[in-house]
N, C-alpha and C positions, 0 to 999 in steps of 0.2 A: 392874555395873561402877561404880566410884566416879567422882566428878567429876574431870575432868582438872585438874591443878594448874596455875594460871596462873603464868607467869614473873614473878618479882618485878621491879617497876620500880625502877631505880636512880635515886636523887635526886642533884641537883647537890651537896648537902652530902656524900653518901656518896662520890661521885667525888673530891671534894676531899680528904677524909680518907684515901682509899685512896692517892692520889698521894703524900701526905706519908709514909705508912707505907712505901711502896715505896722512896723515897729513903733513909729511915732504915735499913731493912734492908740495902740495898745498901752504904751507907757503913759500917755496922757490920761487914760481912764475914760469912763463914760461909755464903754462898749461891752459891758457885762449883760448877760441875760437878766431879765427882770424876775424870772422864776428861778428857783433854787435847784441845785444838783440833787438835793434830797438828804444830804448828810445831817443837817440840823434836825431832821425829823426822826433820827435814830439815836439810841443811846446804848451803851454797854451796861450790863449789870455790874454794879460796884462790888469788888471783892475786898472785904475788910480784913481778911486773913490771907494775904497773898503768899506768905512764907517765902519771900524773896528779898534780896537786897538789890538796890539799883545796879550795883556792880555785877550782878548775875544776869542782867538783861542783855541778850544777844540779838541785835537787830540785823545781823548778816543773813544773806540768802544767796541763792544761785539762780542764774537765768542764762539760758543758752550755754550752760557749762562754765560760766565765769562767776567768780566770787564777787559779791557786792557787799559793801559795808552796811547798806540799808536798802529796803525795797523802794527806792526812789529813782525815777528817771527824770533827768532834766530834759524836758520834752523839746521836740523839734520847733525851732523858732525862726532862725534867720541865717543869712549868708547871701553873697552875691552883690554886695555894694560896699563902699568905702568903710563905713563905721562897723559893718558886720564882723570884720576881722577882730576888732578890739572886743566886741561883745562876746564872740565865740571863744576867744582866748581866755577871757575871765571865767566864762561858764565852764570851760574845760578844766581850768585850774581848780575850780570848786569841785568838779566831779572827781578829779584825781585826789584832792585832799580828803574827801569823805568816802571815796570808793563807790561812786555812783555811776549809773549808766547815763549816757547822754546821746541825744539825737541832733543832727543839723537840720536847718530849714531846707525847704525844697531846693534841690540842686539843678533845677531846670536851667537856670542861667549858666551853670557850669558846662552844660551841653551846648550852649549857644556860643560862648566864647571863653577864653582863658583869663580874661582880665582880672577876675576876682577869685581865682582858684584858691588863693591863700586864705580867703575868708572861710573856706570849708576845710582845707587840709590842716589848718592850725589846730583843729580839735584833736586829731590823732597825735600831732606833735606835742601837745601839752598833756595828753592823757594816753601815753604810749601802751599801757597794759590794760586799759579799761574796756568796757563794753560800749561800743560806738555804733550808731545807726546812721546810715545815709537815708535820703528821703527824696521822693519824686511823686508827682501827682498822677492820679488814675487816668486823667485825660491824656497825659503824655504817654503813659504806658499803652493805652489803646491805640494812639496814633502810631507809635513805634511798632506795635504788633501788626497793624494793617500794612505797614511797609516792610514787614519781615526783618525788623532791625532792633529787636529786644536786646540783642547782644551789646548795643551801644550803651546800655545802662551799666555795663561793667566799668565804664569810665568813671562814673560817679561813685561806684563802690570802691574802685582802686584809689580814687582821689583822697578818700579819708580812711582807706584801709579798713573798711566797715566790716563789722561782724554780721550785720544783717541789713536788709533794705526795707525801709518803710515806704509803702505806697499809700498815699492819703486819698480818701474819697471825700469830695466836697461839692456835690451838685448844688446844694443850697447856696454856698458861697459863690460859686461860679455864676449862678443865676442873678445874684445880687450885684455882682461885679460889673462895672461899666464895660470892661473889655473881656469879660469871662466867656467860657465855652457855653454853648447851648446844645451840644451833642454829646451824649453819654453812652453811646453804643460801643460795644466791643471791649469795655473795661475788664469784665470778668475773664474774657478770653485772653486778654493781654496779661492779666495777673497769672493765669494758669501757665502761660508760656514762660513767664518770668520764673515761676516756681520750678519749672522743669529745666530751664536752661542756665540760670545765673550762678548756681553753685553756692549760694548763701541763703540762709533762712529769709523768708518773706514775711513781714509784718504788715497788716493792713489796719489803718486807723481812719476815723472820721476827724472832723475838725470843729466839733462842737455841736453837732446835731445828732450824734449817737448812732450806734450799730445795733440793729435788732437781732433777735435770735435767728430768724429766717435768713437774713443776709449773712450772718456769721456762719451759718451752716453751709451756704453756698460757697463762701470763701474757703472754709476748711476742706470741703470736698475738692476744691481746686488745687489744694496743696499748701495753703497758707499755714505758717507755723505758729503765729501769735496774732491776737486781735487786741487792738487798743480801742475800747468802746467810745472814748472821747465824746461823752454825752453833753447835754445842755446843762447850764447852770454856772458856767464860768464865762470866759470871753465869748461874746456872740460875734462870730466872723461874718455872719449876715449883717450885723450891726456895723462892723468895721467897713464893709463894702457899701452899705447904705450911706454912711457919712462921706464916702468918696464919690457918691452920685451928685449930680447937679441938684441944687436945693429944690427946684420945682418938680423934680422926679422922685424925691425921697418918699413922699406920701404913698406912692404906688407900691413901695416895697416894705413899708414899716410893719405891715401885718405879719411879716415873716421873721421879725427880729428875734422872737422867742421860740421859733419853730424847733422841735427836736425832742429826743427821748432823754429824760433826766438821767444823769449818770448812774445813780444808785439802781434805778430800774433796769438800765442797760446791763450793768454788771450782773445782777441777779439772773436776768433772762439768758444771757450768753453763757453764764457759768453752768446752767442746766445741761448744756451740751457735753459737759465733761464726764457725764456718766457713761458715754460711749465714744468719746474722742479725746485724744491727748493733744493739748495745745497750751501755749502761754496766754495769760489774760492780764491785760494792762488796763488800769482805770485812770481816766483823765477827764477833765471837765469840771471846774468848780472846786478842785482840791486846793485848799488854802492853808492847811495846818497838819501837824503830825497826828492830831486826833482824826482828821479826815483820812489820812493814810491808813491809820489803824482800822477805821471802819471799812475802808475799801478792801483791806486784806481779809477782814472777817466776813465780808460779803462774797469773797471768792477770788479776788484779784491776786496776782503774783507780784506785780509792781504797781505803784501809783506814780503818775506823772504830773508835772506842773511846769509852766513856762512863765506866764505873765507876772506872777508875784516876784519871781527871781529876777527877771529882766528889769522890772520896775525898781527893785532895790538897787541893782547895779547902775541903772540910769540916773536915779535920784541921788545916790550917796556913794557910789563907787564900789570897788571890789571888796574892801573890808566889810562893808555893810552886807554885801551878798553872802560872804562867808558867815557872818554873824546870823543872818536870816536862816541859812540852812542849818546851822548849829542849833538854833532855837527850835526849828521844825523837828529835828532828830531828837532833841530833848523831850519835846511833847510826845513823840512816838514812844520813847522809852517809858515815860510816865504812864501813858495809856496801857502799855504792856504790863507794867508792874501792878497797876490798879485793877487789871483783869486777871492777875495771876499767870501771865504768859511770859515765860522765860525766853521763848524763842518765837520766831515768825511762824513756825509750824504750829505751835500752841495757839498763837493768835488767830490762825485760820479757823480754829475750832470754837472760838468764842461766839456766843449768840448776841444778836442785836435786838433791841425792843423798840417798837414804834412809839413815838411820843406825840 
């Protein structure tokens, strides 16, 4: 037998370069799932007698004890390279203006060196009183767990003074990634250790392939406080990585471009666990409008999250366009609430959706 090939060690420089590539590909477009998240196949029953004025509509909510102006999370996107500081500054300013939650991109690079720490810490600086999430990959958590070093994750929590830590699961993306991990053992054990040792709520999310009910149940039993289903129908991170492969290798992986659980299906199935467990439920994956947010809430989500549409607005037209885009999304949410007779987010949770 030949010698076992050692896994390639990823350097800080490679991590930084990959982050920049990811944002560029997402902004350029052409990396969406070909299948949908499922929101277009659902409609609300129209209420012709809402007995409400638009001024009566209250989009505010609470999550992890913090007041939010609307149930929208500017989802984890970037950090750890030159341009990321500007992007995260603008996203954080938008979160502060509208009272939204915000997450940073994977802070793995911040554990490797301090060069781009400001690209992460800028979020709390610009959004001092808001709900802010740090972020790290499940593979890194497993590795730290095997070394007995979960405590080092406190560095990335302290870096952004985070209210919670997001651990993202992405076996599909890693398999498609030229330099990705091929070993997914020990992740659940690492998550459980993080839940017990870090002193902040742990959120677990996917990155576009969805979380099933059975996986969610295992995570919640380990101590996870919130699940972001991050289903298929939005950006295909498998697609992003396929485009990063050499052209002659892409056909090997293209069958997996649309792999995953549609977002609406994932929300419904994970929400079924709330009859016997208390946890936060976040919907992401293909959410593009305030109407999509309203549907996600009616399906059972507490928050809806998006990243690509907002980063694209910022990249294409600047910070003012980003602010206008979010304002339009929140207006759409208000209109959906009025047209269903829902004065509050609590009332919106009770609205039925019909398949079309």
